[in-house]
C-alpha positions as a Markdown table, in Angstrom:
| # | Residue | x | y | z |
|---|---|---|---|---|
| 1 | Met | -19.8 | 87.4 | -23.2 |
| 2 | Lys | -22.1 | 89.6 | -21.1 |
| 3 | Val | -19.7 | 91.6 | -18.9 |
| 4 | Ser | -19.5 | 95.4 | -18.6 |
| 5 | Gln | -16.2 | 97.0 | -19.5 |
| 6 | Val | -15.2 | 100.6 | -19.1 |
| 7 | Leu | -12.1 | 102.6 | -19.8 |
| 8 | Ala | -11.1 | 104.3 | -16.6 |
| 9 | Ala | -10.7 | 108.0 | -17.2 |
| 10 | Thr | -7.6 | 108.1 | -15.1 |
| 11 | Cys | -4.3 | 109.7 | -15.7 |
| 12 | Ile | -1.3 | 108.1 | -13.9 |
| 13 | Leu | 2.3 | 109.1 | -13.7 |
| 14 | Ala | 4.6 | 108.0 | -16.5 |
| 15 | Leu | 6.7 | 105.1 | -15.6 |
| 16 | Ala | 10.1 | 106.0 | -14.3 |
| 17 | Cys | 13.2 | 104.4 | -15.8 |
| 18 | Ser | 14.7 | 101.9 | -13.5 |
| 19 | Gly | 17.7 | 99.7 | -13.6 |
| 20 | Ile | 17.0 | 96.0 | -14.0 |
| 21 | Ala | 19.7 | 93.5 | -13.0 |
| 22 | Ser | 20.9 | 91.5 | -16.0 |
| 23 | Ala | 19.8 | 87.9 | -16.0 |
| 24 | Gln | 22.3 | 85.1 | -16.7 |
| 25 | Ser | 20.5 | 83.8 | -19.8 |
| 26 | Ser | 21.3 | 83.2 | -23.4 |
| 27 | Trp | 19.6 | 82.6 | -26.8 |
| 28 | Thr | 19.9 | 79.3 | -28.7 |
| 29 | Pro | 19.7 | 79.3 | -32.5 |
| 30 | Leu | 17.2 | 76.9 | -33.9 |
| 31 | Asn | 18.7 | 73.9 | -35.6 |
| 32 | Asn | 16.1 | 74.3 | -38.4 |
| 33 | Gln | 16.0 | 77.9 | -39.5 |
| 34 | Pro | 12.9 | 79.2 | -41.3 |
| 35 | Val | 14.9 | 79.9 | -44.5 |
| 36 | Thr | 14.9 | 76.1 | -45.0 |
| 37 | Val | 11.2 | 76.3 | -46.0 |
| 38 | Gly | 11.4 | 77.2 | -49.7 |
| 39 | Gly | 11.6 | 81.0 | -50.0 |
| 40 | Phe | 10.6 | 81.8 | -46.5 |
| 41 | Asp | 13.0 | 84.6 | -45.8 |
| 42 | Gly | 11.3 | 87.1 | -43.5 |
| 43 | Val | 10.0 | 86.3 | -40.0 |
| 44 | Gly | 7.3 | 88.7 | -38.7 |
| 45 | Ala | 4.5 | 88.5 | -36.2 |
| 46 | Met | 4.4 | 85.3 | -34.0 |
| 47 | Leu | 1.7 | 83.7 | -31.9 |
| 48 | Gln | 1.9 | 80.6 | -29.7 |
| 49 | Leu | -1.2 | 78.5 | -30.3 |
| 50 | Arg | -2.9 | 76.6 | -27.5 |
| 51 | Asp | -1.5 | 73.3 | -28.8 |
| 52 | Gly | 2.0 | 74.6 | -28.4 |
| 53 | Arg | 2.8 | 75.3 | -32.0 |
| 54 | Ile | 4.1 | 78.7 | -33.0 |
| 55 | Leu | 2.3 | 80.5 | -35.9 |
| 56 | Val | 4.6 | 82.8 | -37.8 |
| 57 | His | 3.8 | 85.5 | -40.4 |
| 58 | His | 6.0 | 85.8 | -43.5 |
| 59 | Glu | 6.9 | 89.5 | -43.8 |
| 60 | Asn | 9.4 | 89.7 | -46.6 |
| 61 | Gly | 7.6 | 92.0 | -48.9 |
| 62 | Thr | 9.5 | 91.0 | -52.1 |
| 63 | Gly | 7.0 | 88.5 | -53.2 |
| 64 | Asn | 9.8 | 85.9 | -53.4 |
| 65 | Leu | 8.3 | 82.7 | -55.0 |
| 66 | Asn | 4.9 | 84.5 | -54.7 |
| 67 | Trp | 5.1 | 84.1 | -50.9 |
| 68 | Gly | 4.2 | 87.5 | -49.5 |
| 69 | Tyr | 2.1 | 88.9 | -46.7 |
| 70 | Thr | -0.6 | 86.3 | -47.1 |
| 71 | Asp | 1.5 | 83.4 | -45.9 |
| 72 | Trp | 1.7 | 81.8 | -42.4 |
| 73 | Tyr | 3.9 | 79.0 | -41.1 |
| 74 | Tyr | 4.0 | 76.6 | -38.2 |
| 75 | Leu | 7.0 | 75.9 | -36.0 |
| 76 | Thr | 6.2 | 72.6 | -34.4 |
| 77 | Pro | 8.3 | 71.3 | -31.5 |
| 78 | Asp | 9.7 | 67.8 | -31.6 |
| 79 | Ala | 8.3 | 64.9 | -29.7 |
| 80 | Phe | 10.2 | 66.0 | -26.6 |
| 81 | Gly | 8.8 | 69.6 | -26.7 |
| 82 | Ser | 12.0 | 71.1 | -28.1 |
| 83 | Tyr | 11.5 | 74.2 | -30.3 |
| 84 | Val | 15.3 | 74.2 | -31.0 |
| 85 | Asn | 14.7 | 70.9 | -32.9 |
| 86 | Gly | 11.3 | 72.0 | -34.2 |
| 87 | Thr | 10.3 | 71.8 | -37.8 |
| 88 | Trp | 8.7 | 74.4 | -40.2 |
| 89 | Thr | 5.7 | 73.7 | -42.3 |
| 90 | Pro | 3.3 | 76.0 | -44.3 |
| 91 | Ala | 0.1 | 76.7 | -42.2 |
| 92 | Gly | -2.2 | 78.6 | -44.5 |
| 93 | Asn | -2.9 | 81.9 | -46.3 |
| 94 | Thr | -5.1 | 84.8 | -45.9 |
| 95 | Asp | -7.0 | 86.0 | -49.0 |
| 96 | Val | -5.0 | 88.3 | -51.3 |
| 97 | Ser | -7.3 | 91.1 | -50.4 |
| 98 | Tyr | -5.8 | 91.0 | -46.8 |
| 99 | Gln | -2.0 | 91.1 | -46.7 |
| 100 | Pro | -1.3 | 93.1 | -43.4 |
| 101 | Leu | 1.9 | 94.5 | -42.0 |
| 102 | Tyr | 2.0 | 96.0 | -38.4 |
| 103 | Phe | -1.4 | 94.8 | -37.1 |
| 104 | Ser | -3.1 | 93.4 | -34.0 |
| 105 | Ser | -2.9 | 89.6 | -33.4 |
| 106 | Gln | -3.8 | 87.4 | -30.5 |
| 107 | Thr | -4.5 | 83.7 | -29.7 |
| 108 | Leu | -8.1 | 83.5 | -28.6 |
| 109 | Leu | -9.0 | 81.5 | -25.5 |
| 110 | Asn | -12.2 | 80.1 | -26.8 |
| 111 | Ala | -12.8 | 76.7 | -28.4 |
| 112 | Val | -15.1 | 75.7 | -31.3 |
| 113 | Asn | -16.2 | 72.5 | -32.9 |
| 114 | His | -17.5 | 71.5 | -36.3 |
| 115 | Gly | -21.0 | 72.5 | -35.4 |
| 116 | Asn | -19.9 | 76.0 | -34.5 |
| 117 | Ser | -17.6 | 76.6 | -37.4 |
| 118 | Thr | -17.3 | 74.8 | -40.7 |
| 119 | Asp | -13.6 | 75.8 | -40.7 |
| 120 | Cys | -13.2 | 73.3 | -37.8 |
| 121 | Pro | -12.9 | 69.7 | -39.3 |
| 122 | Ser | -15.3 | 67.1 | -37.9 |
| 123 | Ser | -13.6 | 65.0 | -35.3 |
| 124 | Pro | -14.8 | 61.6 | -34.2 |
| 125 | Ser | -13.2 | 62.2 | -30.8 |
| 126 | Gly | -15.0 | 65.5 | -30.4 |
| 127 | Leu | -11.6 | 67.4 | -30.3 |
| 128 | Gln | -12.3 | 71.1 | -30.4 |
| 129 | Cys | -10.5 | 73.6 | -32.6 |
| 130 | Gly | -8.6 | 76.8 | -31.5 |
| 131 | Gln | -8.8 | 80.2 | -33.0 |
| 132 | Ile | -6.7 | 83.4 | -33.5 |
| 133 | Ile | -7.7 | 86.9 | -34.5 |
| 134 | Leu | -5.9 | 89.3 | -36.8 |
| 135 | Glu | -7.2 | 92.9 | -37.0 |
| 136 | Gly | -6.1 | 95.9 | -39.1 |
| 137 | Gly | -2.7 | 96.6 | -40.6 |
| 138 | Glu | -0.8 | 99.9 | -41.1 |
| 139 | Tyr | 0.0 | 98.4 | -44.5 |
| 140 | Asn | -2.0 | 96.1 | -46.7 |
| 141 | Ala | -0.2 | 94.6 | -49.6 |
| 142 | Asn | 2.6 | 97.1 | -49.1 |
| 143 | Asn | 0.2 | 100.1 | -49.3 |
| 144 | Gly | -0.1 | 102.4 | -46.3 |
| 145 | Val | -3.9 | 102.4 | -45.8 |
| 146 | Trp | -4.4 | 101.7 | -42.1 |
| 147 | Thr | -7.0 | 99.1 | -43.0 |
| 148 | Asn | -10.0 | 98.0 | -40.9 |
| 149 | Leu | -10.0 | 94.5 | -42.4 |
| 150 | Gly | -9.5 | 91.5 | -40.2 |
| 151 | Val | -9.8 | 87.7 | -40.1 |
| 152 | Ile | -10.5 | 84.8 | -37.7 |
| 153 | Gly | -8.1 | 81.8 | -38.1 |
| 154 | Thr | -9.3 | 78.4 | -37.1 |
| 155 | Tyr | -7.0 | 75.4 | -36.6 |
| 156 | Ala | -7.3 | 71.8 | -35.4 |
| 157 | Pro | -5.0 | 71.0 | -32.5 |
| 158 | Phe | -1.7 | 69.3 | -33.3 |
| 159 | Thr | -2.5 | 68.7 | -37.0 |
| 160 | Gly | -3.5 | 70.4 | -40.2 |
| 161 | Gly | -3.4 | 73.9 | -41.4 |
| 162 | Ile | -5.2 | 77.1 | -40.4 |
| 163 | Lys | -8.3 | 78.5 | -42.2 |
| 164 | Phe | -8.9 | 82.2 | -42.3 |
| 165 | Thr | -12.4 | 83.8 | -42.5 |
| 166 | Ser | -13.0 | 87.5 | -42.8 |
| 167 | Asn | -14.2 | 89.3 | -39.7 |
| 168 | Ala | -16.1 | 92.6 | -39.9 |
| 169 | Pro | -14.7 | 95.6 | -37.9 |
| 170 | Pro | -16.8 | 97.3 | -35.1 |
| 171 | Ala | -19.6 | 99.4 | -36.5 |
| 172 | Gly | -18.4 | 102.9 | -37.6 |
| 173 | Trp | -14.7 | 102.2 | -37.4 |
| 174 | Gly | -12.9 | 103.5 | -40.5 |
| 175 | Ser | -9.5 | 102.5 | -39.4 |
| 176 | Ile | -7.7 | 100.0 | -37.2 |
| 177 | Gly | -4.2 | 100.1 | -38.7 |
| 178 | Asp | -1.5 | 99.3 | -36.2 |
| 179 | Ala | -3.7 | 99.8 | -33.2 |
| 180 | Ala | -3.3 | 97.5 | -30.1 |
| 181 | Gly | -5.3 | 94.5 | -29.1 |
| 182 | Val | -5.0 | 92.5 | -25.9 |
| 183 | Ile | -6.6 | 89.4 | -24.2 |
| 184 | Leu | -8.2 | 90.5 | -20.9 |
| 185 | Phe | -8.1 | 88.6 | -17.6 |
| 186 | Asn | -11.5 | 87.2 | -18.3 |
| 187 | Gly | -10.5 | 85.8 | -21.7 |
| 188 | Ala | -12.2 | 88.4 | -23.8 |
| 189 | Tyr | -10.3 | 90.2 | -26.6 |
| 190 | Leu | -10.1 | 94.0 | -26.5 |
| 191 | Gln | -9.4 | 95.9 | -29.8 |
| 192 | Ser | -8.5 | 99.5 | -30.2 |
| 193 | Ser | -9.0 | 101.7 | -33.2 |
| 194 | Cys | -6.5 | 104.1 | -34.8 |
| 195 | Cys | -6.2 | 107.3 | -36.7 |
| 196 | Asn | -8.4 | 109.4 | -38.9 |
| 197 | Gly | -10.0 | 111.3 | -36.0 |
| 198 | His | -11.5 | 108.1 | -34.5 |
| 199 | Gly | -8.4 | 106.5 | -33.0 |
| 200 | His | -9.6 | 106.5 | -29.4 |
| 201 | Gln | -12.3 | 103.8 | -29.5 |
| 202 | Asn | -12.3 | 100.3 | -28.0 |
| 203 | Ala | -14.5 | 97.3 | -28.5 |
| 204 | Ile | -14.8 | 93.7 | -27.2 |
| 205 | Phe | -14.9 | 90.9 | -29.6 |
| 206 | Asn | -18.2 | 89.1 | -29.3 |
| 207 | Gly | -17.9 | 86.4 | -31.9 |
| 208 | Pro | -17.5 | 86.5 | -35.7 |
| 209 | Asn | -18.5 | 89.9 | -37.1 |
| 210 | Ser | -19.8 | 91.1 | -33.7 |
| 211 | Trp | -18.3 | 93.6 | -31.3 |
| 212 | Ile | -19.4 | 95.4 | -28.1 |
| 213 | Pro | -18.3 | 99.1 | -27.7 |
| 214 | Ser | -16.1 | 99.4 | -24.6 |
| 215 | Gly | -15.2 | 103.0 | -23.9 |
| 216 | Asp | -12.8 | 105.5 | -25.3 |
| 217 | Val | -9.2 | 106.4 | -24.3 |
| 218 | Leu | -8.4 | 110.0 | -23.2 |
| 219 | Ala | -5.7 | 110.3 | -25.9 |
| 220 | Ser | -6.8 | 111.4 | -29.3 |
| 221 | Ser | -5.4 | 108.2 | -30.7 |
| 222 | Thr | -3.8 | 104.9 | -29.7 |
| 223 | Asp | -1.5 | 105.0 | -32.8 |
| 224 | Glu | 1.9 | 103.7 | -32.0 |
| 225 | Ser | 0.8 | 102.7 | -28.5 |
| 226 | Gly | 0.5 | 99.3 | -26.9 |
| 227 | Tyr | -1.8 | 97.6 | -24.4 |
| 228 | Thr | -0.3 | 95.5 | -21.6 |
| 229 | Leu | -2.4 | 93.3 | -19.2 |
| 230 | Leu | -1.3 | 93.9 | -15.6 |
| 231 | Thr | -1.4 | 91.3 | -12.8 |
| 232 | Asn | -4.4 | 93.1 | -11.2 |
| 233 | Gly | -6.5 | 92.6 | -14.3 |
| 234 | Gln | -6.2 | 96.2 | -15.6 |
| 235 | Val | -4.7 | 97.2 | -18.9 |
| 236 | Leu | -2.0 | 99.8 | -19.1 |
| 237 | Leu | -1.7 | 102.2 | -22.0 |
| 238 | Val | 1.3 | 104.6 | -22.1 |
| 239 | Asp | 0.1 | 107.5 | -24.3 |
| 240 | Thr | 2.1 | 108.5 | -27.3 |
| 241 | Lys | -0.3 | 111.5 | -27.9 |
| 242 | Arg | -0.8 | 114.5 | -25.7 |
| 243 | Val | -3.7 | 114.2 | -23.2 |
| 244 | Ser | -4.8 | 117.7 | -22.2 |
| 245 | Ala | -6.9 | 116.3 | -19.3 |
| 246 | Cys | -3.7 | 115.2 | -17.5 |
| 247 | Ser | -1.6 | 117.4 | -15.4 |
| 248 | Asn | 1.4 | 116.6 | -17.6 |
| 249 | Pro | 0.1 | 116.1 | -21.1 |
| 250 | Thr | 3.4 | 114.9 | -22.5 |
| 251 | Gln | 3.9 | 112.2 | -19.9 |
| 252 | Ser | 0.6 | 110.4 | -19.3 |
| 253 | Ser | -0.7 | 106.9 | -19.1 |
| 254 | Glu | -4.2 | 105.4 | -18.8 |
| 255 | Leu | -5.7 | 102.3 | -17.1 |
| 256 | Tyr | -8.5 | 100.2 | -18.5 |
| 257 | Thr | -10.7 | 98.6 | -15.9 |
| 258 | Val | -13.1 | 95.7 | -16.4 |
| 259 | Ile | -16.2 | 96.1 | -14.2 |
| 260 | Arg | -17.0 | 92.7 | -12.9 |
């Protein structure tokens, strides 16, 4: 994707607390709880796939029935689109070398076919596959290492499991850890780095094992921070680190702007 991206070197006022009127809404328990799937007893990160299924990470950590941080499951809605009556099935596993906890994850907006990726099964109807991206992890296999490992997950819509393939980090990045990632208004995926003196970098995903550097944040690190896409196409970062360039270093935020 050939588009220029820069991180606006702009300090903005911290968001003030404001009262929000409580909405008249409620939560409805699922009729089929995830514990009904063997030893699946820890719900973690969740992604809605483009076919409507929910992909859920098992984050128990006890290794119950050998189901640990490698395991992912589908919640599939019923024929009427109800998640309340949805069913749980195993989706797939990452390699044992990558068992992340507290990591970046997004559903990519691209589409691939068998000719682009062998992880996408051949389809007589030409149906294209969807993909997700997982990057980093504060923990890997229960060890606090702030890993820079990552994977691409490829799935066929409405059927079958998900296949994970390793994805190299941006060049020179020693750590991703629990850094933030976000889908931009143009569909591109933006990943930040974390920690070890290099936690201020950003890069745009440019396909498997390929990244485009995309500017640094003003803060020394994005550790424990989040990226939020705004309706105007910018990305908001509320700094958790002091930013000396701002008039109030302890209450600063930054805006990322895509140059069209």
